[in-house]
N, C-alpha and C positions, 0 to 999 in steps of 0.2 A: 800454356799454349793448344790451343786447338789444330788440328785437322782438320782445314777444311773445302770440301769443293763446291765451288759457284759453277754452277750450267745457266749455260746465256752467253749471248752476244750485245745485248740492244745496253741501254744508257743506266740501267740498275745492275745489272749484269757484272760492269765495268767500276761500278761504284762503291758496291758492296765487296769485291775484289781487293782493290786496293781499301779500304776503309776496314777491312778485317785482317788486312796484311797490316797496315800499320801499327794495329790493335799491338800485333807482336803475335798472330801465328801464321802456320801453315798454310798456304792458298793455294790451291789448286786451280784451273779453266778450263771449264770442259764443254765444248763444241760440237758442234756434228758439221756434219764437212757440209753440209748448204748453206752455214751461216761461216764459214769459216773467212770466205771473203773481209769478212766484216770483223774482223780482229786482227789482221795479219799483221800490224804493227806493235801491237802485243806480244804477238806469238812469236814476234823476230826478239825482243827485245826483254820479255819475258820481266816488262815491268808496264805499268797503269802511272803513269802522272795525274794528282790528282789536284783539284783547283776548289778550295772551299774559305770563304772569310777572309780572301786578300790575302791568301797564304800557300804556295804550291809544293806539293810534296811528292815526291816518288818512293811509290810502294812496288819490292820485289817482290815475284809470284814465285813459287816453288815450282810449277809445271805451267803450260799452256799446249792441251788435249785435242784429240776428236775422238781419241781411244778411252771407253769407258769405266773397261776395265782399270786399267794404269792407272785414270784420274782417282776414280772411287775406293779404289783399295785403299784398307788403313784409314781410311777418315772417319773421322767422330759426326761430322755434319756434312752431309751434304745440303747446300742452300739451291732452290730452284726459283731461280729469277726469271721468267717468260712468260709470252702474254696467256692468256686460259685457253686457246684457239689449241698450242702446241703441246698442251699438259699429256695431252690420252701418247702422240709417239713416247715422248721422255719418259710416261711409265713404262711405257715396253721397250723401253729402250736399256733405259739403268736395270731394272728389276732383276734379271740375273747376275747380279755384280755388287743385289746388296746381300749385307753381311749380319748378324747379329749384332745387336748393342749401338750399330752406329742410328744415325736421326737426320729421317727426311723432314726439310719444311719448305712447304711451299710458301712463295712472299711477293705475290697474295695468290690462295688458295681455289677458290670458288670451286670448293669438294671437292678438289682433285685429291684430298688427303685421302679420299672415302676411293675413289677410283684404286687409287697404287694399291689400299687396303685388300680390294677386291681382289688384284692380278694376283695380289703373294699368299691370299686363302688359297685359289685356286694352285696356286702350285703349293700346294702343303708348307708353305712357310710364313714368316713375319709373326710369331709372337714376343720374341725380342728384339723387331725392327720397328723403334718410332717412327711413326709418321705423324704429321703436323701441318698446320698450315695458317697464315696471318691474315688479317681482313686488308691489310695493305701491305703497299710496295714497302721497304724501309728508307728511302732515300727518294726526293724531286732531284733529278740527277738530266743531265745535258751531256753529250759527248761532243769533244769539239773539235774532233776529228785527230786521227794517227792514234795514237794510246793516249789522250788525255780526255778527261772530265771533267765537268764542274759538276759540286754537289748546290745547289742553291738552298735545300730544307733535307729538315729531317722528321717521320712521320713519327711519333710519338703519343701514345703506345700506341704496340700492334696486338692488337687484341687477338690472341693464338691459342687452341685450343687442340688436342693432339684427338686420334683415334684409336682405341676409344679413349674419351675424357678422362679417364683415370689415371692414361700417363701423362697426360698433362702437365701435372706438376714432376714428375722427371724431368720435361723437355727445358719447363723453366728453369729448375735447378741447374742442370746445365748449359745451356748458354744464356740466358738473362744479363751475365755480367758483357757479354761482346753482342747482343742484341735487343733493343727495346721493348720486352716482349711481355703480355699483360693478360692475366687468366683469362680465356671467357668459359663459360660455360658449358657448351659444346660448338661443333664445327657448323651447326645452323645459325649459332650467337653470333658468331666470326662471323659468316658470309654475309647474313641481314646487317654487318655494320661495313661492309666495304659498298660505299655509297656514290661508287662514280657511277651507276648508274643512274642518279637521283640531276647529276650533274649533269650528264650528259646525252641520257636518249630522249625526252622529252623536245629539248631542244632542237636538237638534230632532226628526229622522227617530220617536228612540224615547221622544220623550214627546210628542207628537203630539196623545195625547187632551187632556193637559195642559194645552195649548198653545189648545186649543181652547175649552175648559169655561175656562179662565181669564178669558176677554176681555180680553186686555191685562193681568193680571196674573199679569205669572210672569215669576220669574226663572232665566233658564238658568245659568246657576254656579251659585249658590245654592241651588237646589232639584232642576235639574234633570240637573248632572254627578253622578253616586252614582259609588262604586268601579265597578262594573259596565260603566256607561258610560263612566264612563274607559278602561277596559280598550279598550272598543271604535276608541277615539281613538287607545287608545295603538295597536290593531292594525292603523288607517287610516294612521296617519305611516309605521307599517313598510312598509307596499307601496309608500308614497311612497318614504322611502330605496329600497328596491327596483330602483324605474326609475332613479335618480338614479345609484345604483351601478353598474344596467347600461348607464348615458351617459358612465360614467369619470367623473363629475361630484363637485366639493368637496358637503358636506350638512352640514345640523343640522335637531339635532331637534327637534321642537316642546317639548318639557321645555328642551330646551339655551334657544332662543328665548328663552325665559321668566326662564332663569336669569340670562340678559344677561352671562354671564362667571364666574357661582359657580359647585359643582357642581351640575347637574342633580340632580333629586330624581324621583319615579317621576310619571307624567300625572297621575296623582290627588291626588299631597301637590303639585303646583306648580299645579293648578288650585284644591285644597283649601285651600291656602296663600297663596293672591291678594288679597290686601285689595282692586287696583283691579279684578278681575272680580266680589266680591262682591256690586256693588250695580246690578249693568247687567243695566236691567230689560228682559224681553222675550223673545221675541221675540211681538209683539201679535195674529199671524195667520199661516198656513201660507203665503201672500204676501210673506212677510219674503224680503230679499235671502237671509238666512241659506239658505234652499235653495233659492229663484227664481235667483241668480246662483252658487250655491257650486256645486250641482249640473250643472246644463246646461253652465258655462264654465269649473268649478272642476274636478269629477273628471269630468268627461266630454275635460276636456282630457288629463287622467292615463289614462284610462282608454284614449286614441286612441293615447298615447303605448307603452302599456304594451304593446298588443295589438300594433304593429309589431316591438315587442321580441321579443315569442312568450312573452310573463309570464303569469303564474298570476295574478290577484291580485281574490280572493273578495271581502274585504268591500270593496273599491271598485264591484265591479259589483253587488255585493248594495245598498246602498244606495245606487246610480242603480236597480235597481229598483224599491225600497221610495219612493225617495226620487219615484220619479218618479209613482207610483201617487198619493204624497201629494198632489203639486203639477199633476197631470193630463199628459196624454201629450205634449198641442201645446208643451210648455213643452220639454218633452225633445227634442222635436221640432227645435226651434230652437237645440241645444248645439252645440258644438265638434266634428264630423266633419273626413275628409279630404277629405272630398268640399266640401264647404263654403268649408274655407280652401284647396284646390287642390292638395291633398297625396297625389293619388290614387295617383301613383306613388312614394308616398315606401316604401320599407322599409328592414328594417334596415341592411342592406346600403349603401344610398346619402344614409342619414341627414342625414348630414354632409358629404352636395355639397350637400344644397339649404336646409338651414339657418343 
């Protein structure tokens, strides 16, 4: 049995708390006060009702609290399952309460592991605190109201890396029995397989007018991804792979990801032929995570790595520029940069010595 603290109040947080508790672990749920209203039913009963594969199970939690010291103290694993734009606050909020031999996993990370390691280093701590991140969230999940959540799919494998990468084996040895973790070469390898920006950003940026006018009645994949838009997605994916090749990392394309083992078709054929995407509604506004997370934390992470490698990435840079205008420069300024992540001295020559 592991003692686990799940941080977050969203779909994945509900799913993780329930799933890990049902696997026999002692699970705490930690939520900051501004989001407390989202988990009142869970806090009242200390249970999450999990629906999956036509089966319903009730998961009993050990603690539901807004007190980080109470929630984190004694935990083996702190699993952070929140949007990337909340990582900076959460890092500040929990840092003082972490202790030696604990593991923190951001799922997904978008390089938040570097942010936490920087904070711990500034405090003169952290050599024995393991910090890692995955490329994706572990679950496709949706809250059903009250304390109920439905898991419609599980993401596997989760490409996982610690900072430094020498710690990755320790993290996997400790927790791969309860989460589908697979070793990534380093956090750059992991974040470059966080492929949501390929699925979301071109279609949203190139359908800005339609999203604003639709007032919620918009289906990105059914009406927003046309052959021309799919071509932009394809070019974006090619640049992502270009970075991975320059790093010497293994990779798969977005069409290969969608094909799930069969022969991949073109981006347009995969998107247009996927029944699971056909009825995905949204985004409802330009403040969707499809833009406010995937550009500042996804594309900007890719751009930062590409610049360190001195690569030419015109599609990534164009989407950041146009997307920044659409969502507002303030959000772009909050995105991932070398300075924010403590990578000012990182170059193509010393990259592998740092991560």
